[in-house]
C-alpha positions in Angstrom: 228.7 155.7 146.7 227.0 158.5 144.9 225.8 158.3 141.3 227.1 161.2 139.2 225.2 162.8 136.3 227.7 161.2 133.9 227.0 157.7 135.3 223.3 158.3 135.1 223.5 159.5 131.5 225.6 156.5 130.5 223.1 154.1 132.1 220.1 155.8 130.3 221.9 155.6 127.0 222.5 151.8 127.4 219.0 151.2 128.6 217.5 153.2 125.7 219.6 151.2 123.2 218.5 147.9 124.7 214.8 149.0 124.6 215.1 149.9 120.9 216.6 146.6 120.1 213.8 144.8 121.9 211.1 146.7 120.0 212.8 146.0 116.7 212.9 142.2 117.5 209.2 142.2 118.5 208.4 144.1 115.3 210.3 141.6 113.2 208.5 138.7 115.0 205.1 140.2 114.0 206.0 140.9 110.4 204.9 138.1 108.0 207.9 136.6 106.1 210.4 138.2 108.4 212.4 134.9 108.6 213.4 132.8 111.5 211.9 134.1 114.8 213.0 131.2 117.0 215.4 133.6 118.8 212.6 136.0 119.6 212.5 137.0 123.3 208.9 135.8 123.5 209.6 132.5 121.7 212.6 131.3 123.7 213.2 127.6 123.2 213.0 127.0 127.0 209.5 128.4 127.2 207.0 126.2 129.1 203.5 126.8 130.4 203.1 126.6 134.1 199.5 125.4 134.6 198.2 125.9 138.1 194.5 126.1 137.2 193.4 123.5 139.7 195.2 125.4 142.5 193.7 128.6 141.2 190.2 127.2 141.1 190.6 125.7 144.6 191.4 129.2 146.0 188.0 130.4 144.8 186.2 127.2 145.8 187.5 127.8 149.3 185.6 131.1 149.4 182.3 129.3 148.8 180.0 130.0 151.8 183.0 131.5 153.6 182.5 134.5 155.8 186.0 135.8 154.9 185.7 138.8 152.7 181.9 138.1 152.2 180.1 141.3 151.2 176.6 139.9 150.7 174.4 137.2 152.3 172.0 135.2 150.2 168.9 133.9 152.0 167.0 131.0 150.4 164.2 129.7 152.5 165.6 129.2 156.0 169.2 128.8 154.8 171.8 131.6 154.5 174.9 131.6 152.3 177.9 133.9 152.7 178.6 135.1 149.2 180.9 137.5 147.3 179.5 140.0 144.8 182.5 139.7 142.5 181.8 136.0 142.0 178.1 136.5 141.5 178.2 139.5 139.1 181.0 138.0 136.9 179.0 134.8 136.4 175.5 136.2 136.0 174.0 139.2 134.4 171.0 138.8 136.6 173.1 139.1 139.7 175.0 141.9 138.2 171.9 144.0 137.7 170.4 143.0 141.0 173.5 143.9 143.0 174.6 147.0 141.2 171.7 148.9 139.7 169.8 151.4 141.8 166.4 150.2 140.5 166.9 146.9 142.5 166.4 147.2 146.2 168.8 144.3 146.7 171.7 146.6 145.5 171.8 148.3 148.8 171.0 145.4 151.1 173.6 143.3 152.9 171.1 140.3 153.2 169.4 139.4 149.9 166.3 137.1 150.1 165.8 135.0 147.0 162.5 133.3 146.3 163.0 130.0 144.5 160.8 127.2 143.3 160.3 124.6 146.0 162.2 122.0 144.1 165.2 124.4 143.7 165.7 125.2 147.3 167.5 121.9 148.2 169.9 122.3 145.3 170.7 126.0 145.6 173.9 125.2 147.4 175.0 123.1 144.4 174.2 125.9 142.0 176.0 128.6 144.1 179.1 126.4 144.4 179.2 126.1 140.6 179.6 129.9 140.4 182.8 129.5 142.5 184.4 126.4 141.0 182.7 125.8 137.6 181.6 122.2 138.4 178.6 120.5 139.9 177.5 116.9 140.3 173.9 116.2 139.2 171.7 113.1 138.8 168.3 112.6 137.1 166.6 113.9 140.3 168.6 117.1 140.7 169.5 118.2 137.1 166.2 119.9 136.4 166.1 122.1 139.5 169.8 123.1 138.8 168.8 123.8 135.2 165.8 126.0 136.4 168.2 128.0 138.6 170.8 128.3 135.7 168.0 129.5 133.4 166.6 132.0 135.9 170.0 133.6 136.6 171.2 133.4 133.0 174.1 131.0 133.4 174.0 129.8 129.7 177.0 127.4 130.0 175.4 125.6 132.9 172.1 125.4 131.0 173.7 123.8 128.0 175.6 121.3 130.2 172.4 120.3 132.1 170.5 119.8 128.8 173.5 117.7 127.5 173.2 115.6 130.6 169.5 115.1 130.0 170.0 114.1 126.4 172.4 111.3 127.6 170.1 110.1 130.4 166.7 109.9 128.8 167.1 106.1 128.9 167.0 105.2 132.6 165.1 102.7 134.7 161.7 103.7 136.1 163.0 104.4 139.6 165.4 107.2 138.2 163.7 108.1 134.9 162.5 111.7 134.7 161.8 112.0 131.0 158.2 113.3 131.6 159.5 116.2 133.6 162.2 117.0 131.1 159.6 116.9 128.3 157.4 119.4 130.1 160.4 121.7 130.7 161.5 121.4 127.0 158.0 122.4 125.8 157.7 125.3 128.2 161.1 126.7 127.2 161.0 125.9 123.5 164.0 123.5 123.5 163.0 121.7 120.3 165.8 119.1 120.3 165.3 118.0 123.8 161.5 118.0 123.3 161.6 115.8 120.3 164.0 113.3 121.9 161.9 113.0 125.0 158.7 112.7 123.0 160.1 109.9 120.9 161.3 108.0 124.0 157.9 108.4 125.8 155.8 107.1 122.9 157.9 104.0 122.3 158.7 103.3 126.0 155.4 104.2 127.7 155.6 101.3 130.1 158.8 102.8 131.5 157.5 106.3 132.0 154.2 105.1 133.5 156.2 103.5 136.4 158.4 106.5 136.9 157.9 108.7 140.0 156.9 111.8 137.9 154.0 110.0 136.2 151.7 111.3 138.8 152.9 114.8 138.2 152.4 114.8 134.4 150.2 117.7 133.4 146.6 117.2 132.1 147.5 118.7 128.7 150.4 116.2 128.3 148.4 113.2 129.4 145.7 114.2 127.0 148.3 114.4 124.3 149.6 110.9 125.0 146.1 109.4 125.2 145.2 110.9 121.9 148.1 109.1 120.2 147.9 105.8 118.4 151.7 105.6 118.4 152.2 104.9 122.1 153.4 101.3 122.9 151.4 99.7 125.6 150.5 96.2 126.7 146.8 96.6 126.4 144.1 99.3 126.5 143.0 98.0 129.9 146.5 98.3 131.5 146.7 101.8 130.0 143.4 102.6 131.7 144.7 101.3 135.0 147.5 103.8 134.9 145.2 106.6 134.0 142.9 105.7 136.9 145.9 105.7 139.2 146.7 109.2 138.0 143.1 110.4 138.5 143.0 109.1 142.1 146.3 110.6 143.0 146.0 113.0 146.0 147.1 116.2 144.2 144.8 115.4 141.2 141.6 114.6 143.1 140.4 118.2 143.2 139.7 118.1 139.5 138.8 114.4 139.3 135.4 114.8 137.6 136.6 117.4 135.1 139.6 115.3 134.2 137.6 112.0 134.0 135.2 113.7 131.5 138.1 114.9 129.5 139.8 111.5 129.3 136.7 109.4 128.7 136.6 110.0 124.9 140.3 109.1 124.7 140.2 105.7 126.3 139.4 103.1 123.7 137.1 100.8 125.8 135.9 98.9 122.7 139.4 97.5 122.4 139.2 95.9 125.8 137.9 92.3 126.2 134.5 91.7 127.9 136.3 90.4 131.0 138.4 93.6 131.2 135.2 95.7 130.8 133.7 93.9 133.8 136.8 94.7 135.8 136.3 98.4 135.0 132.7 98.1 136.2 133.9 96.6 139.5 136.1 99.6 140.4 135.0 102.2 143.0 135.6 104.9 140.4 133.0 103.4 138.1 130.4 103.0 140.8 130.8 106.6 141.8 130.6 108.1 138.3 128.5 105.6 136.3 126.9 108.5 134.4 130.3 109.5 133.0 131.3 105.9 132.0 127.8 104.9 130.7 127.9 105.5 127.0 131.5 104.4 126.5 131.1 101.1 128.3 127.7 100.4 126.6 129.2 101.0 123.2 132.1 98.7 124.0 129.8 95.8 125.0 127.7 96.4 121.9 130.8 96.2 119.7 131.6 92.7 121.1 128.1 91.4 120.9 127.5 92.5 117.3 131.0 91.7 116.0 130.2 88.0 116.1 127.1 88.6 114.0 129.2 90.4 111.3 127.2 93.5 111.8 129.7 96.0 113.1 133.2 96.2 114.4 135.1 98.9 116.3 136.1 102.0 114.5 138.4 103.2 117.3 142.0 103.2 116.0 144.5 100.7 117.4 147.6 101.7 119.4 150.8 99.7 119.3 149.6 96.9 121.6 152.2 94.4 122.9 149.7 91.7 124.0 149.8 89.0 121.3 146.9 87.0 122.7 144.5 89.9 122.7 145.7 91.8 119.7 147.2 90.5 116.5 148.9 93.6 115.3 152.6 92.8 115.5 155.3 90.3 114.7 158.9 89.9 116.0 162.0 90.3 113.9 165.0 88.7 115.5 168.5 87.8 114.4 170.6 86.0 117.0 174.3 86.8 117.3 174.1 89.7 114.8 177.8 90.6 114.6 178.8 87.0 113.8 176.3 86.5 111.0 177.2 86.5 107.3 175.2 88.9 105.2 173.7 86.1 103.1 172.2 84.5 106.2 170.9 87.7 107.7 167.5 88.2 106.0 164.5 88.0 108.4 161.3 86.8 106.9 157.8 86.4 108.3 155.8 84.6 105.7 152.3 84.6 107.3 151.6 87.7 109.3 147.9 87.2 109.7 145.5 90.0 110.8 142.3 88.2 112.0 139.1 89.7 110.7 137.7 90.4 114.2 140.4 93.0 114.6 139.4 94.8 111.5 137.6 98.1 112.1 134.9 97.5 109.5 131.6 95.7 108.8 132.7 92.1 107.9 131.4 89.6 105.4 132.9 86.5 107.1 134.2 85.9 110.6 136.8 83.4 109.4 138.4 85.8 106.9 142.0 86.8 107.5 144.4 89.1 105.7 147.9 87.8 105.3 151.1 89.8 104.8 154.7 88.8 103.9 157.4 90.7 105.7 161.1 90.8 104.7 163.7 92.8 106.6 167.5 93.1 105.9 169.3 94.2 109.2 172.7 93.7 107.7 172.0 95.4 104.3 169.8 94.5 101.3 170.8 91.7 99.0 169.3 89.5 96.3 171.5 86.4 96.1 172.0 84.2 93.0 174.0 81.0 92.8 176.4 80.8 90.0 179.2 78.1 89.9 178.5 77.4 93.6 179.1 81.1 94.5 176.7 83.7 95.6 176.5 86.8 93.5 173.8 89.4 93.1 172.7 92.9 93.9 173.4 94.2 97.4 174.0 97.3 99.4 174.1 98.5 103.0 170.5 99.7 103.3 168.5 98.1 106.1 165.5 97.6 103.9 162.0 96.8 105.1 159.4 95.2 102.7 155.8 94.4 103.4 153.5 92.7 100.8 149.8 92.0 101.1 149.2 88.5 99.9 146.4 87.4 97.6 143.7 85.1 98.9 144.6 81.4 98.7 141.2 79.7 98.3 139.0 79.9 95.2 136.1 81.3 97.4 138.3 84.0 98.7 139.8 84.8 95.3 136.4 85.5 93.9 136.1 88.5 96.2 138.7 91.2 95.5 140.5 92.5 98.5 139.5 96.0 99.7 141.9 98.9 100.1 143.3 99.2 103.6 144.8 102.2 105.3 147.7 100.9 107.5 150.0 102.4 110.1 153.4 100.8 110.3 155.7 101.0 113.2 159.1 99.3 113.5 160.8 99.4 116.9 164.4 98.3 117.3 165.4 97.5 120.9 168.6 98.1 122.8 170.1 97.7 126.2 171.3 100.1 128.8 172.6 98.3 131.8 169.7 96.0 132.7 167.0 98.0 130.8 165.6 96.8 127.5 164.1 99.7 125.8 163.0 100.9 122.4 166.2 102.5 121.0 165.0 103.4 117.5 161.5 103.8 116.1 160.5 104.0 112.4 156.9 105.1 111.5 155.1 105.2 108.2 151.6 105.0 106.6 150.6 103.1 103.5 147.3 102.2 101.8 147.4 98.6 100.5 145.4 98.2 97.3 145.4 96.2 94.1 147.7 98.8 92.6 149.9 99.2 95.7 150.1 95.8 97.4 153.7 96.4 98.4 155.3 98.8 100.9 159.1 99.3 100.9 161.4 101.7 102.8 165.0 101.6 101.6 166.7 102.2 105.0 165.1 102.0 108.4 168.3 102.7 110.4 171.9 103.4 109.3 173.8 100.2 109.4 176.8 101.8 111.1 174.7 102.1 114.3 174.1 98.4 114.4 177.7 97.5 113.7 179.4 99.7 116.4 181.6 97.8 118.8 179.1 98.3 121.7 176.0 99.1 119.7 173.1 100.6 121.6 170.8 99.0 119.1 171.4 95.4 120.0 170.3 93.3 123.0 173.2 91.3 124.3 174.5 90.9 120.8 171.2 90.0 119.2 169.1 92.1 116.9 165.6 92.4 118.3 162.8 94.4 116.6 159.0 94.4 116.6 156.9 95.4 113.6 153.4 96.7 114.3 151.0 96.6 111.4 147.7 98.3 112.2 144.8 98.3 109.7 143.1 101.5 110.8 140.6 101.8 107.9 139.0 99.8 105.2 138.1 102.0 102.2 134.7 101.2 100.7 135.1 102.1 97.0 131.3 101.9 96.5 130.6 104.8 98.9 
């Protein structure tokens, strides 16, 4: 059957009319206030989205390291990967420049050799697969090498995802904790948020990071930074020294042992070790080999102990946050059992006699028996001052987790005759939490205060937002209990006469 000119003209006329009607409908649909557009061709009531993204992604994932249609081979170490330029250049500007610009020799090569950091070679396959399917499984061991590759090749989305993972996994057991390595990366790349979060965890959980596998790989500068701090939480100065000694004697640190030992020596507070601990230091092979480096510090520490009992001199080295109660009297525990089931009126925690023995004061002393006493009040369920009226509690209250510390006046007439000196104190309150089986410092509050006749009280309105403690599965409780530790370190006695 042949199509005549008249038939063709009729068809074109109908087709043109239909097209004009369609354009008019679309124009009406785009015009504000044009009325009901539910009958629009693009808004048909039967419209549904067919989502085959998973199938679509799987098609590309199947191309990973597949020789089919591969137009470039990547060689990393001794391993080769069949790759596809279209996948590489659309994911990475670095690959785009490398494989397309004439100034790069790789642009004309069929086999491209990539030089990667040693730690990145084992995870390069994971990184490359991400470019094909958009997902990758990481753990605390592999996330940093993957991040280094993502950073090198400019995959910003993967960089952000790796950092997010790190932020969520800073709290891990020593066998899988890599916070020290992440802290080093954050400092090198200027990631301030990650750096601050890692730094806070390291200072308050130093015993965890010391047992981690990357402790031996911590840089000299960072170890110097930690040893210079009075805020790190450690059992004792001697145990801290043992970990430093282990680092010094590690195989890959031995080449600079003398240089590092000389650098660390002023930072180790030997005068805050007991005589027994000092003798253990002297028994070590390291001491016998480098007596000349240890000499002055060990001698000064022994001198401090011998003269302290004669009230002549005491150590002026500042205290860290020491956890050993028998050796250091610088903390008290603040505990509230079954936190969530307590009534507010029963929640106040009080330590009436926090005594700082005189022999732990960093000053010349008048009396070996003298002690300084502090009263501590903490309100973990919110501040209140109750009053009983008609058998009911009334009074001022709020939701602020208030901490109060007051220096007490001397109790005996002899002591009262001598006014208390001004004291510069460092205050650290650590609130503990649980992650799995790990008890760790979940929140740390720090402050400084000079106790004097005019300022005998220290008060901070809110240590932690109460909502964090009252969450259904709070990260700031230990098996339902509130557990905290208050460190009160008298770092200086101010002599008003001088």
